[in-house]
C-alpha positions as CSV (number, residue, x, y, z in Angstrom):
1,M,30.2,218.6,0.5
2,S,33.2,220.7,-0.6
3,S,35.7,218.0,-0.3
4,D,37.3,216.3,-3.3
5,T,37.9,212.8,-1.9
6,A,36.4,210.9,-4.8
7,T,39.1,208.3,-4.2
8,H,39.2,208.8,-0.4
9,A,42.5,210.8,-0.7
10,Q,43.0,214.0,1.3
11,P,42.7,217.0,-1.0
12,G,44.9,219.9,-1.5
13,K,48.3,218.4,-1.0
14,A,51.0,218.5,-3.7
15,T,52.2,215.4,-5.3
16,G,55.4,214.2,-3.6
17,Q,54.7,216.1,-0.4
18,Q,56.1,214.4,2.7
19,P,53.4,212.4,4.6
20,P,52.5,213.3,8.2
21,A,54.9,212.5,10.9
22,W,52.6,209.8,12.4
23,Q,52.7,207.9,9.1
24,R,56.5,208.1,8.9
25,R,56.7,206.7,12.4
26,L,54.3,203.8,11.6
27,R,56.4,202.8,8.6
28,R,58.9,201.3,11.1
29,F,56.2,198.8,11.9
30,G,55.4,197.9,8.3
31,Y,52.7,200.5,7.7
32,A,52.3,201.5,4.1
33,G,50.0,204.4,3.3
34,Q,47.5,204.4,0.4
35,T,48.9,205.3,-3.0
36,R,47.8,208.8,-3.7
37,P,46.5,209.6,-7.2
38,G,47.9,212.7,-9.0
39,V,46.2,216.0,-8.8
40,R,44.7,215.7,-12.3
41,E,43.1,212.3,-11.4
42,R,41.8,213.9,-8.2
43,L,40.3,216.8,-10.1
44,V,38.8,214.6,-12.8
45,P,38.6,211.0,-11.6
46,P,38.5,208.5,-14.5
47,Y,35.6,206.2,-15.1
48,A,36.1,202.5,-14.3
49,E,36.9,200.4,-17.3
50,P,33.8,198.3,-18.2
51,G,34.4,194.6,-17.7
52,T,33.8,192.0,-20.3
53,R,33.8,188.9,-18.1
54,L,30.0,188.7,-17.7
55,W,29.3,188.9,-21.5
56,E,31.9,186.3,-22.2
57,I,30.3,184.0,-19.6
58,L,27.0,184.5,-21.4
59,G,28.6,183.3,-24.7
60,A,29.8,186.5,-26.4
61,T,33.1,186.5,-28.2
62,P,35.8,188.7,-26.7
63,S,35.4,191.3,-29.5
64,A,31.6,191.3,-29.1
65,A,32.0,191.5,-25.3
66,A,34.3,194.5,-25.7
67,R,31.8,196.3,-27.9
68,I,28.9,195.6,-25.5
69,A,31.0,196.9,-22.6
70,R,32.0,200.0,-24.5
71,W,28.4,200.9,-25.2
72,S,27.2,200.0,-21.7
73,G,27.4,203.6,-20.5
74,W,24.3,204.3,-22.6
75,G,23.0,200.8,-23.2
76,G,22.5,200.0,-19.5
77,P,20.6,203.3,-18.7
78,L,18.4,203.0,-21.8
79,L,17.5,199.4,-20.9
80,V,16.6,200.4,-17.3
81,A,14.5,203.3,-18.7
82,L,12.8,201.0,-21.1
83,C,11.7,198.7,-18.3
84,A,10.5,201.7,-16.3
85,G,8.6,203.1,-19.2
86,L,6.8,199.9,-20.0
87,T,5.5,199.6,-16.5
88,R,4.5,203.3,-16.3
89,F,2.6,203.3,-19.5
90,W,0.9,200.0,-18.9
91,H,-2.9,200.7,-18.7
92,L,-2.0,204.4,-18.0
93,G,-5.7,205.4,-18.5
94,R,-6.8,203.2,-15.6
95,P,-8.6,204.1,-13.4
96,D,-10.7,205.7,-16.0
97,N,-11.6,208.4,-13.5
98,V,-10.4,211.7,-12.0
99,I,-8.4,210.7,-9.0
100,F,-7.3,212.8,-6.1
101,D,-6.0,216.3,-7.1
102,E,-6.2,215.5,-10.8
103,T,-9.6,217.3,-10.3
104,Y,-7.6,220.6,-10.2
105,Y,-4.5,220.1,-12.4
106,A,-6.0,218.2,-15.3
107,K,-8.7,220.8,-15.8
108,D,-6.4,223.8,-15.2
109,A,-4.0,222.3,-17.7
110,W,-6.6,222.2,-20.3
111,S,-7.7,225.7,-19.6
112,I,-4.2,227.2,-19.6
113,W,-3.7,225.8,-23.1
114,E,-7.1,227.2,-24.2
115,Y,-6.8,230.7,-22.7
116,G,-3.3,231.1,-21.3
117,Y,-4.8,231.2,-17.8
118,E,-7.0,229.1,-15.5
119,G,-10.7,229.4,-16.3
120,T,-13.7,228.3,-14.3
121,W,-15.4,224.9,-14.1
122,P,-18.8,223.9,-12.7
123,K,-19.0,221.3,-9.9
124,S,-20.3,218.7,-12.3
125,A,-17.3,219.2,-14.6
126,N,-15.7,215.8,-13.9
127,D,-18.8,213.8,-14.7
128,R,-19.4,215.7,-17.9
129,I,-15.8,215.3,-19.0
130,L,-16.0,211.5,-18.5
131,D,-19.4,211.3,-20.2
132,A,-19.9,209.8,-23.6
133,P,-20.2,211.9,-25.6
134,Q,-17.9,214.2,-23.8
135,H,-18.8,217.8,-22.9
136,I,-16.2,220.3,-21.7
137,P,-17.9,222.9,-19.6
138,L,-15.1,225.5,-19.4
139,S,-15.8,229.1,-18.8
140,D,-13.4,232.0,-19.6
141,A,-14.1,233.6,-16.3
142,A,-10.8,233.7,-14.4
143,S,-10.3,231.3,-11.5
144,Y,-8.1,231.8,-8.4
145,V,-5.4,229.1,-8.3
146,V,-2.5,228.7,-5.9
147,H,0.3,227.1,-8.0
148,P,2.4,228.6,-10.8
149,P,1.7,227.4,-14.4
150,V,4.7,225.4,-15.6
151,G,3.5,222.0,-14.4
152,K,0.1,222.7,-15.9
153,W,1.6,223.6,-19.2
154,V,3.4,220.2,-19.1
155,I,0.3,218.2,-18.2
156,G,-1.7,220.1,-20.8
157,L,0.7,219.1,-23.6
158,G,-0.4,215.5,-23.3
159,E,-4.0,216.7,-23.4
160,Q,-3.3,218.5,-26.6
161,F,-2.1,215.2,-28.1
162,F,-4.6,212.8,-26.7
163,G,-7.5,214.9,-25.5
164,L,-9.0,215.6,-22.1
165,H,-9.1,212.0,-20.9
166,P,-7.2,210.2,-18.2
167,F,-4.5,208.9,-20.6
168,G,-4.1,212.4,-22.0
169,W,-3.6,214.2,-18.8
170,R,-1.3,211.5,-17.4
171,F,0.8,211.1,-20.6
172,M,3.4,213.8,-20.1
173,V,3.9,213.0,-16.4
174,A,4.6,209.3,-17.4
175,V,7.1,210.6,-20.0
176,L,8.9,212.7,-17.3
177,G,8.8,209.8,-14.9
178,T,10.5,207.5,-17.5
179,L,13.0,210.1,-18.5
180,S,13.9,210.8,-14.9
181,V,14.9,207.1,-14.5
182,L,17.2,207.5,-17.5
183,M,18.7,210.7,-16.1
184,L,19.3,209.1,-12.7
185,C,21.2,206.3,-14.3
186,R,23.5,208.7,-16.1
187,I,23.8,211.0,-13.1
188,G,24.7,208.1,-10.9
189,R,27.3,206.9,-13.4
190,R,28.9,210.4,-13.4
191,L,28.7,210.7,-9.6
192,F,30.1,207.3,-8.8
193,R,32.2,206.8,-11.9
194,S,30.5,203.5,-12.2
195,T,27.9,202.4,-14.9
196,F,26.8,199.6,-12.6
197,L,26.0,201.8,-9.6
198,G,24.4,204.4,-11.9
199,C,22.1,201.8,-13.4
200,L,21.4,200.4,-9.9
201,A,20.2,203.8,-8.7
202,G,17.9,204.2,-11.7
203,A,16.6,200.7,-11.3
204,L,15.8,201.3,-7.6
205,M,13.8,204.4,-8.6
206,A,12.1,202.4,-11.4
207,V,10.7,200.0,-8.7
208,D,9.8,202.7,-6.1
209,G,6.1,202.7,-5.6
210,L,5.8,206.4,-4.8
211,H,7.7,207.4,-7.9
212,F,5.7,204.9,-9.9
213,V,2.3,206.1,-8.8
214,M,3.3,209.8,-9.2
215,S,4.5,209.0,-12.7
216,R,0.9,207.8,-13.5
217,T,-1.0,210.6,-11.9
218,A,-1.5,214.2,-13.2
219,L,-0.1,216.0,-10.1
220,L,2.7,218.6,-10.0
221,D,5.2,217.1,-7.6
222,L,6.8,214.7,-10.1
223,V,7.2,217.6,-12.5
224,V,9.1,219.4,-9.8
225,M,11.2,216.3,-9.1
226,F,12.1,216.1,-12.8
227,F,13.4,219.6,-13.1
228,V,15.3,219.4,-9.7
229,L,17.0,216.2,-10.8
230,A,17.9,217.7,-14.2
231,A,19.3,220.7,-12.5
232,F,21.4,218.5,-10.2
233,G,22.7,216.7,-13.3
234,A,23.5,220.0,-15.0
235,L,25.5,221.1,-12.0
236,L,27.3,217.8,-11.9
237,V,28.4,218.2,-15.5
238,D,29.4,221.8,-14.8
239,R,31.6,220.6,-11.9
240,D,33.4,218.1,-14.1
241,L,34.0,220.6,-16.9
242,A,35.2,223.3,-14.6
243,R,37.6,220.9,-12.9
244,A,38.9,219.6,-16.2
245,R,39.7,223.2,-17.2
246,L,41.6,223.7,-13.9
247,A,43.5,220.4,-14.5
248,A,44.4,221.4,-18.1
249,A,45.8,224.7,-16.9
250,L,48.1,223.2,-14.2
251,P,51.8,223.0,-15.1
252,A,53.5,219.6,-15.5
253,G,56.2,218.4,-13.1
254,E,59.4,216.7,-13.9
255,N,57.7,213.3,-14.4
256,G,55.1,214.9,-16.8
257,A,52.3,214.7,-14.2
258,A,50.3,217.8,-13.3
259,R,51.3,219.5,-10.1
260,P,49.3,221.9,-7.9
261,D,50.0,225.6,-8.7
262,P,48.7,228.3,-6.3
263,A,48.8,231.0,-9.0
264,V,46.7,229.0,-11.5
265,A,44.3,227.8,-8.8
266,R,43.8,231.3,-7.5
267,G,43.7,233.2,-10.8
268,L,42.2,231.0,-13.5
269,K,39.0,232.7,-14.8
270,L,36.2,230.2,-15.5
271,G,33.6,232.8,-16.4
272,A,30.0,232.1,-17.3
273,R,29.5,228.3,-17.5
274,P,26.7,227.1,-19.8
275,W,25.7,224.1,-17.7
276,R,25.3,226.2,-14.6
277,I,23.1,228.6,-16.6
278,A,21.1,225.6,-17.7
279,A,20.7,224.6,-14.1
280,G,19.4,228.1,-13.4
281,V,16.7,227.7,-16.1
282,L,15.7,224.2,-14.8
283,L,15.4,225.5,-11.2
284,G,13.3,228.4,-12.5
285,L,11.0,225.8,-14.1
286,A,10.9,223.9,-10.8
287,I,9.9,227.0,-8.9
288,G,7.4,227.8,-11.7
289,T,5.7,224.4,-11.0
290,K,5.6,224.6,-7.2
291,W,7.3,227.1,-4.9
292,N,9.2,224.5,-2.9
293,G,11.8,224.7,-5.7
294,L,13.0,227.9,-4.1
295,Y,14.6,225.9,-1.3
296,V,16.3,223.7,-3.8
297,L,17.7,226.8,-5.6
298,A,19.3,228.0,-2.3
299,A,20.7,224.6,-1.5
300,F,22.1,223.9,-4.9
301,G,23.6,227.4,-5.1
302,L,25.5,226.8,-1.9
303,M,26.5,223.3,-3.1
304,T,28.0,224.4,-6.4
305,V,30.0,227.2,-4.7
306,L,31.4,224.7,-2.2
307,W,32.3,222.5,-5.1
308,D,34.3,225.4,-6.6
309,V,36.1,225.8,-3.3
310,G,37.1,222.2,-3.3
311,S,38.2,222.4,-6.9
312,R,40.5,225.3,-6.3
313,R,41.9,223.8,-3.1
314,T,42.8,220.6,-4.9
315,A,44.4,222.6,-7.7
316,G,46.6,224.3,-5.1
317,A,44.9,227.5,-3.9
318,L,46.2,228.5,-0.5
319,R,43.1,230.5,0.2
320,P,40.4,228.7,-1.8
321,Y,37.4,230.6,-0.3
322,R,39.0,233.9,-1.2
323,A,39.7,232.6,-4.7
324,V,36.1,231.5,-5.2
325,L,34.9,234.9,-3.8
326,R,36.9,236.7,-6.4
327,R,36.5,234.4,-9.4
328,D,33.4,232.3,-9.1
329,L,30.8,233.6,-6.6
330,G,29.5,236.4,-8.8
331,W,29.1,234.2,-11.9
332,A,27.5,231.5,-9.8
333,F,24.9,233.9,-8.4
334,V,24.2,235.4,-11.8
335,S,23.9,232.0,-13.5
336,L,21.4,230.7,-10.9
337,V,19.4,233.3,-9.2
338,P,18.6,236.0,-11.8
339,V,18.3,233.3,-14.5
340,A,15.8,231.3,-12.3
341,I,13.8,234.5,-11.6
342,L,13.6,235.5,-15.3
343,T,12.6,231.9,-16.1
344,Y,9.9,232.0,-13.5
345,I,8.5,235.3,-14.8
346,A,8.6,234.0,-18.4
347,S,6.5,231.0,-17.3
348,W,3.6,233.4,-16.7
349,S,3.7,234.5,-20.3
350,G,0.2,233.1,-20.9
351,W,-1.2,235.1,-18.0
352,F,0.6,238.3,-19.2
353,T,-0.6,238.1,-22.8
354,A,-4.2,237.3,-21.8
355,S,-4.9,241.0,-21.3
356,G,-8.6,240.6,-22.3
357,S,-11.0,243.5,-22.7
358,H,-12.8,245.7,-20.2
359,D,-16.6,246.0,-19.8
360,R,-18.1,248.7,-17.6
361,L,-20.7,246.4,-16.2
362,R,-18.7,243.1,-15.9
363,G,-15.2,244.4,-15.5
364,W,-12.3,242.6,-17.2
365,R,-13.1,239.7,-19.4
366,H,-10.8,237.0,-21.0
367,S,-7.9,237.8,-18.7
368,G,-6.2,235.9,-15.8
369,Y,-7.1,236.3,-12.2
370,F,-5.7,239.6,-10.8
371,R,-4.2,240.3,-14.2
372,H,-5.4,243.9,-14.1
373,W,-5.3,244.4,-10.3
374,A,-2.8,247.3,-10.6
375,E,-4.9,249.4,-13.0
376,S,-8.2,248.4,-11.5
377,E,-7.6,249.4,-7.9
378,K,-7.1,253.0,-6.8
379,P,-4.0,253.9,-4.9
380,D,-5.8,254.3,-1.6
381,G,-7.3,250.9,-2.0
382,G,-4.0,249.1,-2.4
383,G,-3.5,249.4,-6.2
384,Y,-1.2,251.7,-8.2
385,G,-3.6,253.5,-10.6
386,T,-2.7,254.4,-14.1
387,G,-1.0,257.1,-16.1
388,G,2.7,256.4,-15.6
389,A,5.0,256.3,-18.6
390,F,6.0,252.7,-17.9
391,D,2.7,251.4,-16.6
392,W,2.4,249.1,-19.7
393,L,5.4,247.2,-18.2
394,L,5.1,247.8,-14.5
395,N,1.4,247.3,-14.0
396,P,1.4,243.6,-15.1
397,L,4.4,243.0,-12.8
398,R,2.7,244.7,-9.9
399,S,-0.4,242.7,-10.5
400,L,1.7,239.5,-10.5
401,W,3.4,240.5,-7.3
402,H,0.0,241.1,-5.6
403,Y,-1.2,237.7,-6.9
404,E,1.8,236.0,-5.5
405,S,1.4,237.7,-2.1
406,E,-2.1,236.5,-1.9
407,V,-1.1,233.0,-2.8
408,Y,1.6,233.1,-0.1
409,K,-1.0,234.0,2.5
410,F,-3.1,231.1,1.4
411,H,-0.2,228.6,1.6
412,V,1.0,229.6,5.0
413,N,-2.5,229.6,6.5
414,L,-3.6,226.3,5.0
415,D,-4.4,224.2,8.0
416,S,-7.7,222.5,7.1
417,P,-7.5,219.0,8.5
418,H,-7.3,216.1,5.9
419,V,-7.7,212.4,6.6
420,Y,-4.4,211.7,4.7
421,Q,-2.2,214.5,5.9
422,S,1.0,213.5,7.6
423,N,3.9,214.9,9.6
424,P,7.3,215.0,7.7
425,W,8.9,213.1,10.6
426,S,6.9,210.0,9.3
427,W,7.7,210.3,5.6
428,L,10.9,208.2,5.6
429,V,9.2,205.2,7.0
430,Q,6.1,205.8,4.9
431,S,3.7,205.5,7.8
432,R,0.8,207.5,6.3
433,P,0.5,207.1,2.6
434,V,-2.2,208.9,0.5
435,S,-5.1,206.9,-1.1
436,Y,-5.7,208.5,-4.5
437,F,-8.6,206.2,-5.5
438,Y,-10.7,203.6,-3.8
439,E,-13.7,201.5,-4.8
440,S,-15.3,198.4,-3.4
441,P,-16.7,196.4,-6.4
442,R,-19.3,193.8,-5.6
443,A,-18.9,190.2,-6.5
444,G,-19.0,189.7,-10.3
445,Q,-18.3,193.4,-11.0
446,E,-15.1,195.0,-12.4
447,G,-13.0,191.9,-11.9
448,C,-14.3,190.9,-8.5
449,P,-14.8,187.1,-8.5
450,K,-18.4,186.0,-8.7
451,D,-17.9,183.6,-5.8
452,A,-16.4,186.3,-3.5
453,A,-17.7,186.2,0.0
454,E,-17.5,189.9,0.4
455,K,-16.8,193.0,-1.7
456,C,-13.4,193.4,-3.3
457,A,-11.0,196.3,-3.1
458,R,-9.6,198.5,-5.8
459,E,-7.2,201.2,-4.8
460,V,-4.4,203.5,-6.0
461,L,-2.1,204.0,-2.9
462,A,0.7,206.6,-3.2
463,I,3.2,204.7,-1.0
464,G,6.9,204.1,-1.6
465,T,8.2,200.5,-1.8
466,P,8.5,199.9,1.9
467,L,11.7,197.8,1.9
468,L,13.4,200.4,-0.3
469,W,12.4,203.3,2.0
470,W,13.4,201.4,5.1
471,T,16.7,200.6,3.5
472,A,17.1,204.3,2.7
473,C,16.9,205.1,6.4
474,F,20.1,203.1,6.9
475,A,21.6,204.6,3.8
476,L,21.1,208.1,5.3
477,L,23.2,207.1,8.3
478,Y,25.9,205.8,6.0
479,L,25.9,209.0,3.9
480,L,26.2,211.1,7.1
481,F,29.2,208.9,8.1
482,R,30.9,209.3,4.7
483,W,30.3,213.0,4.6
484,A,31.1,214.0,8.2
485,L,33.9,211.6,9.0
486,R,35.4,210.7,5.5
487,R,34.7,214.1,3.8
488,D,33.2,212.3,0.8
489,W,31.8,214.9,-1.6
490,R,29.5,212.4,-3.2
491,A,27.7,211.7,0.1
492,G,27.5,215.5,0.7
493,A,25.9,216.1,-2.7
494,I,23.3,213.4,-2.2
495,L,22.5,214.7,1.3
496,C,22.1,218.2,-0.1
497,G,19.5,216.9,-2.6
498,I,17.6,215.1,0.2
499,A,17.8,218.0,2.6
500,A,16.6,220.5,0.0
501,G,13.5,218.5,-0.8
502,Y,12.8,217.3,2.7
503,L,13.9,219.6,5.5
504,P,11.9,222.7,4.5
505,W,8.6,220.9,5.2
506,F,9.6,220.8,8.9
507,L,9.0,224.6,8.9
508,Y,5.3,224.1,8.1
509,Q,4.3,221.3,10.4
510,D,1.0,223.1,11.2
511,R,0.2,223.2,7.5
512,T,-1.8,220.5,5.7
513,I,0.9,218.5,4.0
514,F,1.1,215.0,2.5
515,S,3.8,212.3,2.2
516,F,3.7,212.3,-1.6
517,Y,5.6,215.6,-1.5
518,A,8.6,213.4,-0.7
519,V,8.8,212.3,-4.4
520,V,11.0,215.4,-5.0
521,F,13.9,213.7,-3.1
522,V,13.3,210.1,-4.1
523,P,16.1,210.2,-6.7
524,F,18.6,211.1,-4.0
525,L,17.4,208.4,-1.7
526,C,18.0,205.9,-4.5
527,L,21.5,207.3,-5.1
528,G,22.2,206.9,-1.4
529,V,21.0,203.3,-1.3
530,A,23.1,202.6,-4.5
531,M,26.2,204.1,-2.8
532,M,25.7,202.0,0.3
533,I,25.3,198.9,-1.8
534,G,28.5,199.8,-3.5
535,A,30.2,199.8,-0.2
536,L,28.6,196.4,0.7
537,L,30.1,195.0,-2.4
538,G,33.6,195.7,-1.1
539,P,36.4,198.2,-1.9
540,P,38.9,197.6,-4.7
541,G,41.4,195.0,-3.7
542,A,39.1,193.2,-1.3
543,S,39.5,189.5,-1.0
544,E,37.4,187.1,-3.1
545,T,35.6,185.9,0.0
546,R,34.7,189.5,0.9
547,R,33.5,190.2,-2.6
548,V,31.3,187.1,-2.7
549,I,29.7,187.8,0.7
550,G,29.1,191.4,-0.4
551,A,27.6,190.4,-3.7
552,V,25.3,187.8,-2.1
553,G,24.1,190.3,0.5
554,S,23.6,193.1,-1.9
555,G,21.9,190.9,-4.5
556,A,19.5,189.6,-1.9
557,L,18.6,193.1,-0.8
558,V,18.0,194.3,-4.3
559,L,15.9,191.2,-5.1
560,L,13.8,191.7,-2.0
561,I,13.1,195.3,-3.0
562,I,12.0,194.2,-6.5
563,W,9.8,191.5,-5.0
564,N,8.3,194.1,-2.6
565,F,7.4,196.4,-5.6
566,I,5.8,193.4,-7.5
567,Y,3.9,192.5,-4.4
568,F,2.4,196.0,-4.0
569,F,1.9,196.4,-7.8
570,P,-1.9,195.9,-7.6
571,L,-2.1,198.7,-5.1
572,Y,-0.1,201.0,-7.3
573,T,-2.2,200.4,-10.4
574,G,-5.8,200.2,-9.0
575,Q,-6.3,196.5,-9.8
576,T,-9.3,194.7,-8.3
577,M,-8.3,192.2,-5.6
578,P,-10.1,190.1,-3.0
579,M,-10.5,191.9,0.3
580,D,-8.2,189.4,2.1
581,A,-5.4,190.1,-0.5
582,W,-5.9,193.9,0.1
583,R,-5.8,193.4,3.9
584,A,-2.6,191.3,3.6
585,R,-0.9,194.4,2.0
586,M,-1.9,196.7,4.8
587,W,1.2,196.1,6.8
588,L,0.5,199.0,9.1
589,D,-2.8,200.2,10.6
590,T,-2.0,203.7,9.5
591,W,-2.0,202.7,5.8
592,I,-5.8,202.3,6.0
């Protein structure tokens, strides 16, 4: 993860340094080592020049093909995102119902825009919201909720535009799902220095069933994924800019090329880096949506520091860890941890400002749950009382701390059995998906054929595209090989994203958890598959036969994944289908 082998070269050796003795001995037998790029190219690898051959084959003139290739860095990702958006917004309001946990987040989102906190809804609220004419039975009495407010602010924004209807509460999630595809294309392009592989990673996520379903459902997990992916992209930009500054500061050798310099690598001050601060804000928003963002903050913080170690080693630092400890570690901590904490606290602004009023008989009114815990409870009862000079500031923070401690107790003790709960060991093979919605229309109703011999099925199943996820299992093995045995930093970065979103759930195997939590690391699985496919295509300089075999195999794999998504598309969108067609798609008994 800290290595700088973007071009498979060994980092940290000066240009012109003598090769190892074993290489010199092998030269007697005709061995020729790989050509090593200069230190500047290793610090900031160039992007591959876009080719024009494809566009010329399609009939474009050489000048037009050159212009198309020049704009492909943005044109390709935008085209992939457009396709993803069209599928995600297609009949977004269907099913015209409250599905799965939308019963919590859609209503809480509306309430948080109305009052700044989550109010109370009666048991009949869903039916009354979907009635015509609509009635919104929201009470300003505070409700106890167990997730922070950021994701609900996001969902509620769509409701402000389109109303408290299925399309309204799903709108912003679909927007983030589409934008995340665009981001992944650009992130993959920067990571691999290849527009093709970047667009391939984005296209794979566009046809992943889990990401697709979560993009069309008002739940919080896709919002977490969006902020985590954006933070990863910000850190990637920060890495490139920091390495470019190191490369620019290195002295030039006799041939004009930059050469490693221990003094520069050890002493150059990079200071506060805006893109790393932006990552801190984004990670604070992820934590402010669901607390599993905390693990991502820890993992990404370690990753960016190890990137700094690799950068200073490549630039010539003799003791890169000591150099990072002196020059980078403090700024990295301040840019991420305090910024994320302040962002998280700011996300509760609606709860803080909804101070309400006090009634002797009914207590506090028009305020969030536990908002006045600190001043309402006496010290011997667990509160802090009133009367201090700074209680106007400290009491709300104390109340929030108490609220958070109660929420933590709820989460760690949540073990009520659920028919769709699953163990994280099974997530990668998608053995127990979650059914968000299911109906059995009779013949002649809701699209079920009149001559149907039995009832039809209509379901929204949150399951990843099976062939994509099963391919990702092999991609994980490839990533481990590239990282552990080839010290490929790109593989390490992808594994870090997967581990941050996946491994923490193994700590809570007794808790009630679901496979759709895996959507947080779906982008990194797609990056891993794209990297593996890039290897299948063959390295630069490979023979034409090798290239053709690689292209045919890779193309067949991608087409099979796309076909698999199309085949399961009725299950992702809640379309009515004959029972035999539904059974044919239940490949495993555990999917039912």
